C-alpha positions as CSV (number, residue, x, y, z in Angstrom):
1,M,259.1,40.5,233.1
2,L,256.2,42.6,234.5
3,A,254.5,39.6,236.2
4,S,257.7,38.8,238.1
5,D,258.3,42.4,239.3
6,P,256.4,42.9,242.6
7,V,256.4,46.7,242.3
8,S,255.0,46.5,238.8
9,R,252.4,44.0,240.0
10,R,251.2,46.3,242.7
11,T,251.0,49.2,240.2
12,V,248.9,47.1,237.9
13,I,246.6,46.0,240.7
14,S,246.2,49.7,241.8
15,L,245.4,50.8,238.3
16,L,242.9,48.0,237.8
17,S,241.2,48.9,241.1
18,K,240.9,52.6,240.0
19,M,239.5,51.6,236.6
20,L,236.9,49.3,238.3
21,A,236.0,52.1,240.7
22,L,235.5,54.5,237.9
23,A,233.5,52.0,235.9
24,S,231.1,51.6,238.8
25,L,230.3,55.3,238.9
26,P,227.2,56.6,237.1
27,S,227.8,58.6,234.0
28,S,226.5,61.7,235.6
29,A,229.1,61.5,238.4
30,L,231.9,61.0,235.7
31,A,230.6,64.1,233.9
32,T,230.6,66.1,237.1
33,A,234.2,65.1,237.9
34,K,235.3,66.2,234.4
35,T,233.4,69.5,234.3
36,S,233.4,70.7,237.9
37,S,236.7,72.7,237.3
38,K,235.7,73.8,233.8
39,K,235.4,77.6,233.3
40,V,232.0,78.4,231.9
41,Y,231.8,82.2,232.0
42,L,234.7,84.6,232.6
43,D,236.9,82.8,235.1
44,Y,234.0,81.0,236.9
45,T,233.2,77.3,237.1
46,L,229.5,76.5,237.0
47,D,229.4,76.2,240.8
48,E,231.2,79.5,241.2
49,L,228.9,81.2,238.7
50,E,225.9,80.2,240.7
51,V,227.3,82.1,243.7
52,A,228.6,85.0,241.6
53,S,225.1,85.5,240.0
54,D,223.0,85.2,243.2
55,P,222.1,88.5,244.7
56,R,221.2,86.8,248.0
57,A,224.7,85.2,248.4
58,N,226.3,86.2,251.7
59,L,223.3,88.4,252.5
60,P,221.4,86.7,255.4
61,N,219.1,89.7,255.9
62,W,218.0,90.2,252.3
63,R,214.4,89.2,253.2
64,E,214.3,91.9,255.9
65,T,215.6,94.5,253.4
66,F,213.1,93.5,250.8
67,A,210.3,93.7,253.3
68,K,211.3,97.2,254.3
69,L,211.3,98.2,250.6
70,Q,207.9,96.7,250.1
71,K,206.5,98.7,253.1
72,L,208.1,101.8,251.6
73,G,206.2,101.1,248.4
74,S,202.9,100.4,250.0
75,D,203.1,103.5,252.2
76,A,204.0,105.6,249.1
77,R,201.2,104.1,247.2
78,A,198.7,104.8,249.9
79,A,199.8,108.5,250.1
80,N,200.1,108.8,246.4
81,P,197.4,106.6,244.9
82,P,197.9,105.9,241.2
83,T,195.4,105.4,238.5
84,T,195.4,101.8,237.3
85,H,194.8,100.9,233.6
86,S,194.9,97.8,231.4
87,Y,197.5,97.7,228.6
88,G,197.2,93.9,228.2
89,E,195.3,90.9,229.5
90,G,194.5,90.1,233.1
91,E,196.6,91.0,236.2
92,T,199.9,90.9,234.3
93,G,198.5,93.5,231.9
94,L,197.9,96.2,234.5
95,I,199.8,99.4,234.6
96,D,199.9,102.1,237.4
97,V,200.3,105.8,236.6
98,H,201.4,108.1,239.4
99,A,201.0,111.7,238.6
100,M,200.0,113.5,241.9
101,N,200.4,117.3,241.5
102,V,202.3,116.8,238.2
103,P,201.2,119.4,235.5
104,R,200.0,118.1,232.2
105,G,202.5,117.7,229.4
106,A,205.1,116.3,231.8
107,P,207.9,113.8,231.0
108,A,207.4,110.2,232.2
109,L,209.5,107.3,233.4
110,I,208.2,103.8,232.7
111,F,209.9,101.7,235.3
112,F,210.0,97.9,235.3
113,H,210.3,96.0,238.6
114,G,212.9,93.3,239.3
115,G,212.5,89.8,240.7
116,G,214.5,87.5,238.5
117,W,211.7,87.5,235.8
118,Q,209.8,85.3,238.3
119,L,208.6,87.5,241.1
120,G,207.5,91.1,241.8
121,S,204.8,93.5,240.7
122,K,204.1,97.1,239.8
123,E,203.6,98.0,243.4
124,D,207.1,97.1,244.5
125,M,208.8,100.3,243.4
126,A,206.0,102.7,244.2
127,F,208.4,104.5,246.6
128,M,209.9,106.1,243.6
129,A,206.7,108.0,242.8
130,P,206.9,110.8,245.4
131,V,210.4,111.6,244.4
132,L,209.6,111.7,240.7
133,N,206.2,113.4,241.0
134,G,207.9,116.0,243.2
135,A,210.3,116.7,240.3
136,G,207.4,117.1,237.9
137,I,207.8,113.6,236.4
138,V,205.0,111.1,235.9
139,Y,205.9,107.6,237.2
140,V,204.5,104.7,235.2
141,S,204.8,101.1,236.6
142,P,203.7,98.1,234.6
143,N,203.1,94.5,235.6
144,Y,204.4,91.9,233.1
145,P,204.1,88.2,232.7
146,L,206.4,86.1,234.8
147,A,208.3,82.9,234.5
148,P,207.9,79.9,234.5
149,H,204.4,80.6,233.1
150,A,205.7,83.0,230.5
151,P,208.9,82.5,228.4
152,M,211.3,85.3,227.8
153,A,209.8,86.2,224.5
154,Q,206.4,86.8,226.1
155,I,207.9,88.8,228.9
156,V,209.7,91.3,226.6
157,A,206.7,91.4,224.2
158,A,204.4,92.4,227.0
159,S,206.8,95.0,228.3
160,R,207.1,96.4,224.8
161,D,203.2,96.6,224.7
162,A,203.3,98.6,228.0
163,V,205.5,101.2,226.3
164,I,203.3,101.3,223.2
165,W,200.2,101.7,225.3
166,T,201.8,104.6,227.3
167,Y,202.9,106.3,224.1
168,R,199.5,106.1,222.4
169,N,197.6,107.2,225.5
170,A,200.1,110.0,226.5
171,D,197.6,112.8,225.9
172,K,195.0,111.2,228.2
173,L,197.6,110.6,230.8
174,G,199.0,114.1,230.7
175,I,202.3,112.9,229.4
176,D,204.5,114.5,226.8
177,R,205.0,111.5,224.4
178,E,208.2,113.1,223.2
179,Q,209.6,112.8,226.7
180,I,209.1,109.2,227.7
181,F,212.0,107.4,229.4
182,V,212.3,103.8,230.3
183,G,214.0,102.1,233.2
184,G,214.2,99.2,235.6
185,V,216.0,97.4,238.3
186,S,217.6,93.9,238.0
187,A,215.3,91.9,235.6
188,G,213.6,95.2,234.9
189,A,216.9,96.7,233.8
190,H,217.4,93.8,231.4
191,I,213.9,94.4,229.9
192,S,214.5,98.2,229.6
193,A,217.9,97.7,227.9
194,Y,216.2,95.3,225.4
195,L,213.6,98.0,224.7
196,L,216.2,100.6,224.2
197,A,217.7,98.6,221.3
198,L,214.5,97.9,219.5
199,D,213.4,99.4,216.2
200,W,209.9,100.6,217.1
201,S,208.9,101.7,213.6
202,G,207.4,98.3,213.0
203,F,204.9,98.9,215.8
204,G,203.5,102.2,214.5
205,L,205.9,104.4,216.6
206,P,208.9,106.4,215.7
207,K,212.0,104.3,215.3
208,M,213.2,105.3,218.8
209,P,210.3,106.8,220.9
210,L,212.3,106.6,224.2
211,K,214.2,109.6,225.3
212,G,216.6,107.8,227.6
213,G,217.1,104.8,229.9
214,V,217.8,104.2,233.6
215,L,219.4,100.7,234.0
216,L,220.1,99.6,237.5
217,S,221.8,96.4,238.6
218,G,220.8,94.6,235.4
219,A,221.7,91.4,233.5
220,Y,222.6,92.3,230.0
221,D,224.0,89.0,228.7
222,L,221.7,86.0,229.2
223,A,224.4,83.5,228.3
224,P,225.5,82.9,231.9
225,I,221.9,83.0,233.1
226,K,221.1,80.1,230.8
227,L,223.7,77.9,232.5
228,L,222.4,78.4,236.0
229,K,220.4,75.7,237.7
230,S,218.8,78.4,239.9
231,R,217.4,80.0,236.7
232,A,216.2,76.8,235.0
233,Y,212.7,78.0,235.5
234,L,213.3,80.6,232.7
235,G,213.7,77.8,230.1
236,L,216.2,79.8,228.1
237,T,217.3,78.5,224.8
238,D,220.3,79.5,222.7
239,A,217.9,81.4,220.5
240,D,216.7,83.4,223.5
241,V,220.2,84.2,224.5
242,Q,220.9,85.5,221.0
243,A,217.6,87.5,220.7
244,F,217.2,88.9,224.2
245,S,220.7,89.8,225.4
246,P,220.9,93.6,225.1
247,I,224.8,93.5,225.2
248,K,224.7,92.1,221.7
249,Y,222.7,95.1,220.4
250,V,224.3,98.1,222.0
251,S,225.1,99.4,218.5
252,R,221.4,99.8,218.0
253,M,220.9,102.0,221.0
254,S,220.9,105.8,220.6
255,A,219.2,107.3,223.7
256,P,221.2,108.5,226.6
257,L,221.8,106.0,229.4
258,L,222.2,106.1,233.2
259,V,223.7,102.8,234.2
260,G,223.9,102.1,238.0
261,W,224.9,99.3,240.3
262,A,226.0,98.8,243.9
263,D,229.6,98.0,244.8
264,G,228.2,95.1,246.8
265,D,226.2,93.9,243.9
266,T,226.8,90.4,242.3
267,P,230.1,90.1,240.5
268,V,228.3,89.2,237.3
269,S,226.0,92.2,237.5
270,R,228.9,94.5,238.2
271,Y,230.8,93.1,235.3
272,Q,228.0,93.2,232.8
273,S,227.0,96.8,233.9
274,S,230.5,98.0,233.4
275,Q,230.7,96.3,230.0
276,L,227.5,98.0,229.0
277,V,229.0,101.4,230.0
278,K,232.2,100.6,228.1
279,E,230.5,99.6,224.9
280,A,228.1,102.5,225.0
281,K,231.0,105.0,225.4
282,A,232.9,103.4,222.6
283,L,229.9,103.9,220.3
284,G,229.5,107.5,221.3
285,I,226.2,106.9,223.2
286,P,225.8,109.4,226.0
287,V,226.1,107.4,229.2
288,Q,226.5,108.1,232.9
289,Q,227.3,105.6,235.6
290,N,226.3,105.6,239.2
291,I,227.9,103.3,241.8
292,E,226.3,103.1,245.2
293,V,229.1,102.6,247.7
294,G,228.6,100.3,250.7
295,K,225.3,98.9,249.3
296,N,224.2,95.6,247.8
297,H,221.7,94.5,245.2
298,F,218.8,95.1,247.5
299,D,219.5,98.0,249.9
300,F,220.8,100.4,247.1
301,A,217.1,100.8,246.2
302,F,216.6,103.0,249.3
303,A,218.4,105.7,247.3
304,L,215.5,105.8,244.9
305,A,213.2,106.8,247.7
306,D,215.4,109.7,248.8
307,P,215.2,112.8,246.6
308,S,218.6,114.0,248.0
309,S,220.5,110.9,247.0
310,E,223.0,111.1,244.2
311,L,221.1,108.4,242.2
312,S,217.7,110.2,242.5
313,R,219.3,113.5,241.6
314,K,220.9,112.0,238.5
315,I,217.7,110.5,237.4
316,T,215.6,113.6,237.8
317,K,218.3,115.8,236.2
318,M,218.5,113.5,233.2
319,I,214.8,113.6,232.6
320,Q,214.3,117.3,233.5
321,G,217.2,118.3,231.4
322,S,216.0,116.5,228.4
323,S,212.5,118.0,228.7
324,R,213.9,121.5,228.4
325,H,215.4,120.8,225.0
């Protein structure tokens, strides 16, 4: 019998000890033990996804790089002061228009800053203005509401309003309203991709008033973002993921795209960017891609301040070429 078998008795005692130990653990610890190895997105566990989605991972000098970019922006803004207008309410409803020495009737790029939908401002990317203005392009840079004070629905609605304001005020701003492009970096690329999939006819504009899009190091599927503890401040719901993930609506896009990222960007951003390119091509949407070699999520932006960089040349060629048609 089992009770008379010393080996079996030891086995029973060991099993009972393990069961008692497990029973003493809090339910959260049990859940963690069960799910820590579970794949939640692509081949990533939740912990791995946190790292694969964090642009600061393995970049100890990211703050220094960001500070250099901010100085570039402030210097450019001082040398090329914009006119500042209100498209919405308060500070988050301000929009800068850089048009130094740009003739009237010029094309425009409305560019949304990054910052994880939580940080940043219209001043951050002002270093793009001299490059674009020098190519005869008006540079428009809006603020928009930020999380956690604003949910995603409010963020994208305000960004939409910035485009509507620019379109309706194009004559006053010296912009050709038939040649308005939209773009952004990181969170701003997500916003821009969303805007490129909208049907604008319900807002008193043509169905697609945007001539093209410049999407750099963006997030185009919010499903993995919703899972991240580091992005809990966004308060994303399943409905938000469905409504505001541009990758779900590529079939609604029609304007030409320039999709860019750095080869040292986050694995998730690289994957989603390449998927956007793949789906756009499959649907016959004109799309270019630009990969900054040897760069990361932050320092690739220096290319946007350099008129001779491949990225800047592709952007200006895309916009100038369209305005000639």
